[in-house]
C-alpha positions as CSV (number, residue, x, y, z in Angstrom):
1,M,8.6,14.4,-13.2
2,T,5.3,14.5,-11.3
3,L,4.7,12.8,-8.0
4,F,1.7,10.5,-7.6
5,R,0.1,8.7,-4.6
6,C,-1.4,5.3,-5.5
7,T,-3.8,3.6,-3.1
8,A,-5.6,0.2,-3.0
9,S,-8.4,-0.3,-0.5
10,G,-11.5,-2.3,0.4
11,P,-13.6,-3.8,3.2
12,L,-12.6,-6.4,5.8
13,P,-15.0,-9.1,6.9
14,S,-16.0,-6.9,9.8
15,G,-17.0,-4.0,7.5
16,Q,-13.9,-1.9,8.5
17,T,-11.6,-0.7,5.7
18,W,-8.1,-1.7,4.9
19,S,-5.9,0.3,2.6
20,F,-2.3,0.9,1.6
21,R,-0.5,3.3,-0.7
22,M,2.7,3.7,-2.7
23,H,4.2,6.7,-4.3
24,F,5.6,7.0,-7.9
25,T,7.2,9.7,-10.0
26,S,6.3,9.8,-13.7
27,G,6.0,12.0,-16.7
28,S,2.5,10.5,-17.5
29,S,-0.9,11.9,-16.7
30,V,-2.9,10.9,-13.6
31,T,-5.3,8.8,-15.7
32,T,-2.4,6.8,-17.3
33,V,-0.7,6.2,-13.9
34,Q,-4.1,5.1,-12.5
35,S,-4.7,2.7,-15.4
36,D,-1.3,1.1,-14.9
37,W,-1.7,1.0,-11.1
38,N,-5.1,-0.7,-11.4
39,T,-3.7,-3.2,-13.9
40,A,-0.7,-4.0,-11.6
41,I,-2.7,-4.3,-8.4
42,V,-5.5,-6.4,-10.0
43,A,-2.8,-8.7,-11.5
44,A,-1.2,-9.2,-8.0
45,W,-4.5,-9.7,-6.3
46,N,-6.3,-11.8,-8.9
47,T,-4.5,-13.1,-12.0
48,I,-0.8,-13.9,-11.4
49,T,0.1,-17.6,-10.9
50,N,-0.2,-17.3,-7.1
51,P,-2.6,-14.3,-6.6
52,I,-2.8,-12.9,-3.1
53,K,-6.6,-13.2,-3.0
54,V,-6.2,-16.9,-2.1
55,L,-4.8,-15.8,1.3
56,Y,-7.9,-13.8,2.2
57,P,-11.4,-14.7,3.3
58,A,-14.3,-13.7,1.0
59,G,-15.1,-10.7,3.1
60,T,-11.7,-9.1,2.4
61,V,-12.2,-7.3,-0.9
62,L,-10.0,-5.3,-3.3
63,E,-12.7,-2.8,-3.9
64,T,-11.0,0.4,-5.1
65,T,-7.8,1.6,-6.6
66,K,-7.0,5.3,-6.8
67,T,-4.2,7.6,-8.0
68,E,-3.7,11.2,-6.9
69,Q,-1.4,13.7,-8.6
70,L,0.5,15.6,-5.9
71,T,2.2,18.9,-5.6
72,V,4.0,20.8,-2.9
73,V,2.2,24.0,-1.8
74,S,3.1,26.8,0.6
75,V,0.6,27.2,3.4
76,G,0.3,30.6,5.1
77,G,2.2,31.3,8.2
78,T,5.4,33.0,9.5
79,P,7.4,31.4,8.1
80,P,5.2,29.6,5.5
81,V,5.0,25.8,5.8
82,N,5.2,23.5,2.8
83,K,2.5,20.8,2.5
84,I,1.8,18.1,-0.1
85,R,-1.6,18.5,-1.7
86,S,-3.6,16.4,-4.2
87,T,-4.4,18.3,-7.4
88,A,-6.0,15.6,-9.5
89,I,-7.5,12.1,-9.0
90,A,-8.5,9.0,-10.9
91,T,-10.2,5.9,-9.6
92,S,-11.2,2.3,-10.6
93,N,-13.4,-0.2,-8.8
94,P,-12.2,-3.8,-9.5
95,S,-14.2,-5.3,-6.6
96,I,-12.4,-8.6,-6.3
97,A,-13.1,-10.7,-3.2
98,G,-10.7,-13.1,-1.4
99,T,-11.3,-16.8,-2.1
100,S,-10.4,-18.5,1.2
101,A,-13.2,-20.2,3.2
102,N,-11.3,-19.9,6.4
103,P,-11.9,-17.3,9.2
104,A,-10.2,-13.8,9.2
105,M,-7.7,-12.5,11.7
106,N,-8.5,-9.3,13.7
107,D,-9.0,-6.1,11.9
108,Q,-5.8,-4.5,13.2
109,D,-3.6,-7.5,12.3
110,A,-1.5,-6.7,9.2
111,L,1.2,-8.1,6.9
112,L,4.0,-5.6,6.8
113,V,5.8,-5.3,3.5
114,S,9.0,-3.3,3.6
115,L,9.9,-1.2,0.5
116,R,13.6,-0.8,-0.1
117,G,16.0,1.1,-2.3
118,T,19.7,1.6,-2.5
119,T,19.9,4.5,0.0
120,P,20.9,3.3,3.5
121,G,18.9,4.2,6.5
122,R,15.3,5.2,7.0
123,T,15.3,7.6,4.1
124,G,15.7,4.6,1.8
125,R,12.8,2.6,3.1
126,G,9.1,2.6,3.0
127,R,6.3,0.3,4.2
128,I,2.8,-0.8,3.4
129,H,0.3,-2.8,5.5
130,L,-1.7,-5.4,3.8
131,P,-4.6,-7.2,5.5
132,A,-3.5,-10.3,7.5
133,P,-4.2,-13.6,5.8
134,D,-6.8,-16.1,7.0
135,R,-6.4,-17.5,10.5
136,T,-5.1,-20.9,9.4
137,L,-2.0,-19.3,7.8
138,V,-0.9,-17.8,11.1
139,T,0.9,-19.6,14.0
140,A,2.0,-17.8,17.1
141,S,1.5,-14.4,15.3
142,E,3.7,-15.5,12.3
143,V,3.0,-16.6,8.8
144,D,5.2,-19.3,7.2
145,A,7.9,-18.5,4.7
146,T,5.8,-19.7,1.8
147,T,3.0,-17.2,2.6
148,A,5.5,-14.4,3.1
149,T,7.3,-15.2,-0.2
150,H,3.9,-15.4,-1.9
151,V,3.2,-11.7,-0.9
152,T,6.7,-10.5,-1.6
153,T,6.5,-12.0,-5.2
154,A,3.2,-10.2,-5.8
155,I,4.3,-6.8,-4.5
156,N,7.6,-7.0,-6.4
157,G,5.4,-7.8,-9.5
158,V,3.6,-4.5,-8.9
159,L,6.8,-2.6,-8.7
160,S,8.2,-4.2,-11.8
161,A,5.0,-3.6,-13.8
162,M,4.9,0.1,-12.8
163,S,8.6,0.5,-13.6
164,A,8.0,-1.1,-17.0
165,A,5.2,1.4,-17.7
166,G,7.6,4.3,-16.9
167,H,6.6,5.0,-13.3
168,S,9.4,4.9,-10.7
169,A,8.5,3.9,-7.1
170,V,9.7,6.3,-4.4
171,V,9.3,7.2,-0.7
172,V,8.5,10.8,-0.2
173,N,9.0,13.2,2.7
174,Y,5.7,14.7,4.0
175,T,7.5,16.8,6.6
176,V,11.0,18.4,7.0
177,T,13.4,15.9,8.5
178,S,16.0,16.5,11.2
179,T,18.6,16.1,8.5
180,G,17.1,18.9,6.4
181,R,15.3,16.8,3.8
182,T,12.5,19.1,2.5
183,V,8.8,18.3,1.9
184,G,8.4,16.5,-1.4
185,T,11.9,15.0,-1.4
186,T,11.9,11.5,-2.9
187,T,14.1,8.4,-2.7
188,A,14.0,5.6,-5.2
189,I,12.5,2.2,-4.2
190,N,13.3,-1.0,-6.2
191,S,12.2,-4.0,-4.1
192,A,9.9,-5.4,-1.5
193,E,10.2,-8.0,1.3
194,T,7.5,-9.3,3.7
195,D,7.9,-9.6,7.4
196,R,6.6,-13.0,8.7
197,V,5.6,-11.5,12.0
198,L,2.1,-10.0,12.0
199,R,2.1,-6.3,12.9
200,S,-0.7,-3.9,13.9
201,A,-2.5,-1.3,11.9
202,R,-4.5,0.1,14.7
203,I,-6.4,2.6,12.6
204,R,-8.3,-0.3,11.1
205,S,-10.1,-1.0,14.4
206,K,-10.0,2.3,16.3
207,G,-13.1,3.7,14.5
208,R,-15.3,0.8,15.6
209,K,-17.8,1.7,18.3
210,A,-17.7,-0.1,21.6
211,V,-20.1,-3.0,22.1
212,Y,-20.9,-3.4,25.8
213,V,-22.7,-6.4,27.3
């Protein structure tokens, strides 16, 4: 089976970029995995009964979906070091905006979605950071249970759609762990759950230039 990295991304109202990624193993081609990924993400964002676009201001846009085929390569050195590298890529540009008329949260605010499998401990968990919802849905840095469940249902729908298409969700090691798990080792993921507490994805704001007055 081949390893794939699937990404969804787009602009925030400030012009900064949000993104998140998931990994899958599959016997399909990169174009097939991308087609299925784009279909699953667009459904979650736009067409399911409770699409997540309703949580986001119009300036938060699902602009691009992308799939990269990955392989483990040995990089020169003594001893050589294994790295994960992209060997093929396919993209789509759905460009679907949020539909809320309410103001956005700060760029670095994010909804944390935990990806979980049957393996206990950190090796059996992954995470993604979605943009924070509009400001009216946040009280004391938390979203309510309805909003969190809304997101959980959408992301579990993505996992189910990809699984039905023959692509298995996994977390993957990009470095050798202290327990000896090698680069490229994967662990199966089968469900998602959303943290009600907003978290920070600082990379979304650190690139902005200072504006002094």
